[in-house]
N, C-alpha and C positions, 0 to 999 in steps of 0.2 A: 652144607648147613642144613641141619634138620630143624624144623620149626613147626611150633603149634601154637597158633594165637586164637583165643576166643575173645570176639569183642561183642559186649553187650551195652547198650545205651539205655539207660534207665533214668527217668525222673522221678526222684526220691521225694515221698511225702514227708512229712516229719516224723521222725521215727521217735523221737523223744522231745520232751519239752523241759527246759530249765529256764527259770525267770519268765515264764509265760508274761505278757505285758501287763495284765492285772490291772488295765485301764490306765496305767502309768505311761505318760507320752515318753518317746525317745528310748524305750528298752525294748529292744528286739526280741521276737521268739527264736529259741535256740534249737537248732537242728543238730541231731546227732549222726555220726555216720560210724560205722565199723568196719575194719578190714583184717582179714587174717591172712597169714602167711600160707604157703600151699600144704605144709605140714600140720598148720593147724596151731602151732606151738605158739606163734607170735602173735598179739592183737594191738591193732592200732585203734584208738578210740579219737574220734574227731568231733570237737564241738565248735558250731559255727551260730555266735550271736551277735553280740557287739563286737567281741573279739573272736579270733580264731586260736583255739588251743588243742594240745593234742597229747595223749598219753600213749605210753607203749608198755606191754606186759609180755614177759616170756614164761609161759605155764604160769605158775604162781608167784611168780618175781616181778615186782615192780621195776622197771627198767627208767622211765622218767615218767612224771605225774604232770598232769595240767600246764603245760609249758606254752606260753604265748608265742606266735610268731606274725610278723608283719614286715612290710616294706614301706618306708617313708619316702616320698617323691617330692622333687623341688617345688611343684605347685600347690603343696599342702595336702593333696591327698595321701592316705595311708592305705596300702593294699592289706586287707586283713582285718580291718577295722570299719564295721557298720556296713559291710558288704552285704548285698543280696544275692542269693544264690538262685543261679539258673539251672541249666540242665546238668545232670551229673551222669557220668560214664564210668563203666567198669572194664578192664581188661585182665585176661588170665595168659600169662605168657610162659611157655616151656620151649626153651631152644638151647642150641649149642653153638656157640660163637668159636670160630676158629680163629687162633691167636698167633700174632707175629712176634717172634722174638720174646717169649714170655716164660713163665716157669711152667706152663702146659701149654699143650698143641689146642687142647680144647677146653672150653670154659663153658660150664652149665649156666644158663641163665633163666631161672624160674622164678617168678614172682606173681602176685596177684596186685592189681593197680587200681586205684581210685582217682578220678579226676573231676574236681569241683569247678565249675565255671561259675564267675560271678559276674552279674551285671556290672559293666563298667571296665570292660575289655582286659580281663585278667583271669588267672586259673591257678589252682594249687592242685600239684599231682601227688599222691603218696604211692610208695611202693613197698610190699611187705615181702621181704624175702624168708627163706628158713634160718638165716644166719644174719638178720639184720633189716633195718628199715630205713627209707630216705624219702624225702620231699624235696620239692622245688616250685618256684614261683614262675609263671610265664605270663607274658603280655601279649596285647595285640593292638597298641595305639599306633595310629597314621604317623605321628611325628615322633622325632626322639624326644626321649626323656632325661632328666636328671634323678638320680638314686641320692637322697641326703644320706640313708643308712638302711640296712637290713637288719632287723632285729631275729637274733636267733639265739634262742633260750633254751637251756636244758634244766630242768627242775628236778631233783631227786628227793626221794622220800627220808633219806637218813644221811648222816653226815660220814659219807665214805672215803676210803682212802683212795688218793688220785695219784697218778704217776704225771707230773706237770713239767713239761719243758719251758721253762721262763725263758723270754728274751733277755739276753745278756746285755745290759745297758748301764752306764752310769749316769746319775742324775747331774746334768748341767744347767745353766742358765735356760729359763723358758720352760715350755709345758713338757713335762717327763714322759707323757702318753705319746706325745708327736714324735719324741726323741726316740722311743721303742720302734717306731715303724722302719727304723733303719738298723737292719740286723742281718747276720749271716746265717740265720737258722742252725746254728751249732750249739746246742745246750744238753747237758746231761739232764737227768730226770731228779725233781724234787719230789720225794715220796712225802706226802702229808695229807692229813683231812682236808675236805673242802673247806671247812668252817676256818681253817688257820692258812689259807691261800693269802698270799700278800695281795691286797686291794688295789695296791698302786701299780703292780706289775701285770704285764700280759704275757700270756703263753700263747705258742702256735700249736698246730695239731701234725700229726694224730696225738691225742691225749686219752689217757686210759683211765676209768674209774672201775674199782673192784666193789661188785655188788654182793649181795646176799647169795647163798648157796653154792659160793665159789664161781659164779659167773662174773663176767667181764663185759664191759661196754668201751669201744673205743670210737672217738668222735673224728670223722673224716670228712672231707668234700671232694666233689668230683665235677667234672667238666668245667672247670675254672677258666672260662673265656670271657676275655673283655670286662672283666670284673676284679675287683681286688680280692685278695686271700682274707680268711677270717681269722682273727685272733680271739682268745677268750680272757676273761677276767673273773673274779669272783662277784656275783650278785648277791642279792637277799637269800637268808636263809642257806639253804643247801642247793644254790643255784649257780650255774656259769651263765654269762650273758657275753653276747658277741661284741666284738670292736673290729671295724674294718678301717685300714689305712685311708686316709682323705686323699683326695685327687691332688697331684703336685700342680702348684700355681706358678712359682718361679724355681728354675733350675739352674745349677752351674757345673760345669766340668770341674772335678776335684776327685777327692777318697784316694783310695790306694794308688799309688804312682800316677795321678791324673787320670785313671782307667774308669771312672765312675761319674755319674751325675748326683749331684747332691742337692737334695730339695731344701731350699731355703725358706719357701712359703707354701702353704697349703690351702685349697680351698675349703667350703665349709660342707661339701658333699663329697660322696664316695666315687661317682662314675657318673659319665654322661654316655649314654647308649642309644642304641635303635630303639624305636617304640614296640617292634614286633620282635621278640626273643623269648629264648628261655633262659633263665639264670642258673646258676649252679645249684648241683645237688646237695645238701646236707644230710649226712648219713651218720648212722650208727651201726657200728659191726657187734655183734652179740655173739656170745660164746659160752658154752655149757662148762668147758675146760679151756686151759690155757692153750694146749697144742693147737686147738681149732683156729686161733689167730694166725698162725704161721701159714695158714693155707687160705687165706681170705682172697676173694677175687672182686670184694665190692666195688673198689673205686675202678678197677678195670671194665666192670659191667655197666657201670652208671656212665662211662666216658663215650663220647661221640665216636662213631665207627672211622675207620681209617679213611682218609682224604688222599692216601698215596697210592696210586692204582697198581704200580708195577714195584714190587719190593724185592725183586731179585739181585738188584745191585747193593743191598744192605747187607754186610758180612760183620757180624759181630765177633767177638774174639778178645785174645789178651794183648796186652801193651806192655813194652817195657818202658818204664817210668824214669825220669832223670831227677826231677825236683826234691823228692824225698830224700834220695841217698846223696844228695848234694853234688851230683856229678863224680862221686868218690870211686874212681877207679884207680888200678894201680898195676905194675908191671909192665908198662908201656913206654914207648920212647916219645912221647908227647905230653905236653902240659894238659891234664884234663881240666875240662870247663866247657863253656858254651862255645864251640867250635866244630868245623867239619870232621875233625879227626876223632873227636870223642862220639859225635853221634854215627859214625861209621862204625865204631867199635860197637856200640849200642845194636845197630842193625845188624852186624856179624854175629853177634850173641843171638838175636832175635832170628836171624835165619837159620843158624845151626839147631835151634831147639823148636822150631816150627810155630813161633810167635808172631803173631799176624801183623803187629803194629810197634812202631815206635812213635813217642809222642816228644815233641820239643815244648817245653814248659816255658814258663815265663824268662824272658831274658834274649829270646831270639830277635826281637823286634827292639827299636831305640827305646830306651826308658822315657817314660814321662812324657812322650810324643802322642800317643793314643793314636798312631798311624800304623796300620799293619803293612804298608808298602815301604817303611824305613826299617829294612832288614841290617842287622849289626855286620860289620865288615868282616867278622870272623865265621859267618854262615853263608854259604851258598846253596840256597834252597833246591835250585833246579838240578845240582849236583848230586845232593842228597836224595832227591826224589828218585832220580835215574838211578843211583847205587843202590836204592832200596827195592827199586822195580827189579833190576837183574837178580836180586836175592830173594825175591816173593814176599817184600817187607813193605807195609804201607806206612806213610807217615800222617800224624795227627798234628795239629797246631793249636797251642794255647792261644787265647785271645781275652783280653778285658771286655768286659760288656760295652762299654761306649765306644771303644776302638772299631767294634764291629758294627755297632748299630749307627755310627755316622756315615757310613758308605757301604751298607749291607751287601747289595747287590754286586756292587763292582769286586768287593772282598770275595764274595762266594765263586763269581764267574771267574775270576783272575785264578784263585788258587785250585779251583776244580780243574781248570785248563791246564793248570802247572802238573796236576796230578796228585794232590794232596787229597787224602781220603775224608777227613772230617777236622771239626773244632771242638776244643774243649773251652766252653765259654764260661768265664768266672766273674765274680764281683758284682752280680746284679743287686744283691744285699737288700732288695726290698720286694714287696709284693703287692704295690699298688697298681692300679688299672694299668697306668702306662707300661709298666715293667711286665705285667702279665702278658700284654699285648706285644711286648717284645719277644717273648716265648714263643708266640704262636706266628708271629711274622718270621722270627728266625729258623723256627721249624720248617715252615714252607719254603722259605727262600732256599735252605739247605737242600730240601727235597729236590727243588726244581733243578739244581746242580749237581745232585748224586752227592751230597755229603752228609754224613751223620753227624750228630750233637751229643755231646757229653755237657749237662749243666752243671758247673760247679758253682760254688756260692750262691747256692740255689735255694728257693723254697721247696717243700715236700712235692712228691708227685701226685698230681691230680687227675690222672689219666690221659695226659698228653702223648703218652707213648703208644697208646691205641689208636689215637687220632693222627697223629704223625710217627710211624713206627721207625723212623731214622732218629728219633730222639731215644738213645740208649741207656741214658743213664742220668740221674739226679743226685746231688749231695744231700743237703738238708740233713745233715747228722753229724755228730761229733766224731770226726773219722779219726782213722790212725795217724794222719799227720799232726794231731795234737801232742802226739807223743814227742815230738821234737821240741816242745818249749812247757809241756804242763807237767811239771813235777809232783804235783799233787793229782795226779791222774788216777781216776777209778775206773779204768778202761775194760778191764775183764768184766766187773759187773755190769757195766753199760752194755757190752755186747751180749749179755745175756737177758737184756731187756728189749733190745731193738728189733729182735725178730717177732715179738709180740706186739710192737707199738708201731714205731716208725716204718718198719716193712710192711705192715698191714696197708700202708699208702702206696707202694710199688717198690720199683728198683731201686738200687742203692750203690752210688758211688764212695765206698768205704776206704779201697786203697790198701788192702791187705798184702802179704808175702814178705813179711819182715824175716831175716835171716839171723839177726842177732836178737834173741829172744831172753827175757829175764825173770826171774821170779819175783813175787811181792816185794821182798827187802833189797833186791839187787837192782831193781830199776831206777835208771836216771833219765831225765830229759837232756838229751845233747843235740842241738840243731843240727850240726854238722854230720854227725855220725849217729843217726838215730836207733832205738831199739824198740822193741814191742814188749808189752806185758803178756804174760803166758807162756805156753811151751810152744815149741815148734810145731807140733801137730796141731795145735791149736789154729796157727797161721793157716796151716794146710786144710783144715776143717772148715775154714771160712770161706773158701772157694766154693764149698757146697752149701754151708748155711745161708750166704749172703746172695739176693738175688742181685746180678749185675751183668747184663750182656756186653758190656764192654769193661773188661776186668783188669785193672791194673797189677802189675809188678813192681812194688815200690821199692824193692832194693836194688844194689849195685850189680850189674852183670859179673864183676868180678866175684863178689860174694855167693852169687848164684853159682857161679863156675866150680866153686868150691863144696858145693852142695848139689851135685848132680841128680842125685836120687830125688830131691825136692823138686828141682826144674821138671824132671822127667813127669811127675805128678801133675805140676801146675800145668804144664803144656798139653797134656792130655786130658784134663778136666772139661767137660764143655762149659759153656755160659748161657745157654738157653738149652730148653727142656721140653720133652714130649710129657712128662707126667711129674708131680709132686705129690707126696705124701708126708704130713706130719707126724711122726711116729710117737713122740713123747715130749715133754717139757714141763717147767714149771717157770712162770715169770720171774726173771732175777736169778733163777739158779742155775738151770741148764735147758737146753734145746737138741732135740735129735730130728733130723729131717732127712728124708730119703728123696732123692731126684734121680729119674729115668732119661736116659738117652738111648734110643733104639733098644738093644737087647741087654743094656748095662745099667745097673742100679749104681748110684753113689750115695752113701749115707754119711753124712757129717753130724758130729756131736761136740757140744763144748760145755763146759761147766765154769761157775765161778771161782773163786779161790778156794772153794770145799773140793778136797778131794771126793771122788765120786765113782760109783759102780751102777752102770745101768745095763738092763738087758734089753736086746734088739730082737723082737719076734719078725722073722721074715716072712712070715705065714701071712702077715697083713699085706705083703708086696706080692702075694701068690706064688712065693718060692718056698719048694719043699727041701730038696736037697741042692747043695751048690758047693763051688770052690770059692773062697773069697781071699782077697788080699787086705790087710788091715795095716793102716798106719797107725800106731799106738804110742803114747808117752812111755819112754823109757822107765826102767826101775828106778834110776836115779834123776827124774826130771823134776823132784822136788828141790833137789839141789842144783842141778845145771837144766836149765829149762831148755835147752837144746837137745837133750838127750831123747831120742826116739827109737823104735825099732818098726820094721816091717815084717809082718808076719803072713804065710801064707798057709791056709789050712782048709780040710774039706769039711763041710757043716752037714750034719745028719738029721738033727732035731729041730730044725727051723730057728732056734735061738743063739744068740751071740752074747757073751759077756763082755762089755766094755769097760776097762779101768783108766780112769783119766785121773791123772794127778793135779795139784793145787793149780788153777788157772790153766787147766789142760784141754786137750781135744783128741779127737780120733776121727778117721775115715776108714769106712769099709767099701770095698768094691766089689760088687757082685755082678757076674755074668751069666744069666739063664740060660 
């Protein structure tokens, strides 16, 4: 790591005065602070008086205007209201972080920082990066505190267009707001102006705002530890106001197959925490052009450093998945399903093709018992582990959230000693303080027993994969599994949005790899024999476009064996990278991303339902002349989405023209 840190402690005088007391009792003098990004393009102005407000500009573009921030405590104190400023410090940091299992090996972490200490044992820290801003509260109380709520407000100067992932919830008896705290975080984006947002509905993050001058702002949070996640709803004017899930008071086992804890009553506060702590970062990623969003590291940079000293045992890779394809194999002399014969077939397929893992999804443990030691009689796990070990294939187990939480250490110890490599943990469907704490406890316990984790049924990433690198994936997306039951699916359009919004938060369990591919008019939702929207090459390109250290192969081994060229590509493409470059794209229309592993570049491109031609400039990757392999939509892919071609050619002028059919995609492999 190379690191340059300049520390200057300054006691600021009053830089500016707004609402000077003028002899009026109770009105505080207002102190003004300004913080600029290293490139001087971003300016944060902070006003501290009776309230704390801040605004952000990027060049001449207003990002947010005078937005109040505060934190209400259970004893009646409100941090950020009526506070008296003590010492103020500034830092300038320029360092390179070494990343584990990420989209790049090195992450540039360059920012200017302002720390405002208040009398009363709390502080506010602001950071200005070249690509965004962040702030957080910190407290230093001697005793634990209760947080009634944190007020995170974003006020905009115009009625901008927003990409809003509303919580999917139906009104029932009782408080609709509280009902929305139970969610799978799987929603497509509602595109509407801020003024037209549904005031009764809440939305989770990341949430994108389209600003002036083609600029974008994406709202995220990072270092979410021992505190609930933040939703947003429409506020006054053109503002978004925060909502946090209140603390569970009464829970009972229930939900999907009795694998969840359902909250029946909640407290009137959001968290009870240690008195001395840092709270989550509230951040906005700012881009001048859409493509910049696809290479954001903001959430990663703000997360706490790794707590796992030795990461050598963590092995990312691909996994043959059973549930999406409904254990649908044929041409065998046994009944396919949840049994050892079927999983040996999956293991044989994985071994033959260099696939690192096979997952046993829901069904291997006795249904509705939430007991991971009750294995169905058709499964002999010890036998399967040994069978896989002999063939260099590791096994991963699916587990419902409550089933693993009720006896976490025993479960992790037992299955680690058996030889299981990791868990896919599902159906948390909440982000209140108790469930957020589960994520950290699960990550730490899994690391203790050398197990990796894929969080499914999960909220978006908030930096946990930096703190615990054995956490390889998060869902928090409207993934390909939706194609099994949603006939009104708009997946192709959505897939051209998530690289600019959801993926700003981090890695993505999307579960691509379908071999049955459909045009827009041919698509049907078939639960037991699902298909994907868009072309075959689109499915291949998503292994490059989507960040996923633990990458699913969703379709049946039998189907893959009928499409060996595709399997060869999927097995070869890396899941972690040395470098990432966002080459081109426009939100909701198309995306082109280049990722390097060693001396080889993989370039992925996808388009929406519009047929599109894009030009890829290899000089942006430092490549002059090269030989390339292209996976491209076939000439008839608009009629038959499975039509594709593989092209090998020499490139002499640094530019490659890529033609994508409706819902199409492409992959270019360049070895320098």
